[in-house]
N, C-alpha and C positions, 0 to 999 in steps of 0.2 A: 504494500500500500504506500502511495506517495502522498505526503502531506506537505503543503506549501507552508514555508516559514510564516508564522504569525497568524495563520488562519484559525487557530484554536484559541488565540488570545481573547480575553474578554468573556470567555465561557466559564461557567462553574465546572468543577471537577466531574460532577455527574453528567453534565451535558457533553463534556469531552469523551467520557467513557462511552456514552450512547452513540455519539457520532463515529468514533473509531470502530466500535463494534459493528455498526451498520455498514461502514465502508469496507469492513472485512467480510461482509456477507453472512454474519452470524446472527442467529436469533438470540433472544434473552436466554431461552432454555439451553441452547448449545453452549453459550459462554458460561452460564451457571454450571452446567455439567462439567465443563473443562476445569472450572475453578473449584468444583466440589462444594458449591454453595446453593442455596435455594433460589428459585426465580424471584421470590419475594425479596430476598436480600439484595439481589442485583437490581431489582426495581427500586428499592430504597436508595441504593447508591446513585442510580441514574436520575432519580428525582430529588437528589440532595437532601433526603430525609436523614440519612446516615452517611458517614465517611468511612471508606474502607481502610483497613489497617495497612501499614507499610508492606507487610507480607502479602496481603491480597493485591495491592497495587503492583508489586513486583511480579506476582503470578499473572496478573492481567496484562502487564507490559509484555511478558514473554508470550502469552497466548495470542496477543494481538499484533505482535511483531513491531512494537514501538518501545521507546525508552520510558522509564518512570517519569522523567522530566516532561515528556510529551503529555502524559496523563495528568500530572500534578500542575504543571505550569503552562501547558499548551505550546511549548517551544523547547528547543534544545538550548543548553547553556551556552553562553558566549564563550568563544574559544580562548580569549585572552583575559582570564580572570586573575586577579591579584591574589597571592596567598593570604590565608587568614592570619597566619603567624609569620612574622619575619624575625630573623636573627640579626642582632647588631654586632 
């Protein structure tokens, strides 16, 4: 699946999950089965009623062929990030 940079910006995490799932041609049941969760749980994620755990986001990213950043932030991280800790 090809996502254009920034096209998922501005969406909430559940909306991104639903959009990526649909672009992969998966039904809610198919993705729920892959993730070993109920369809209701996936529906709750997609409607932003609940937020998936990091483990679930990681499993979703793998199943959907995207990075966790794409699901969480709607974009890939910038290539030139400054380190959080610097040594003097």
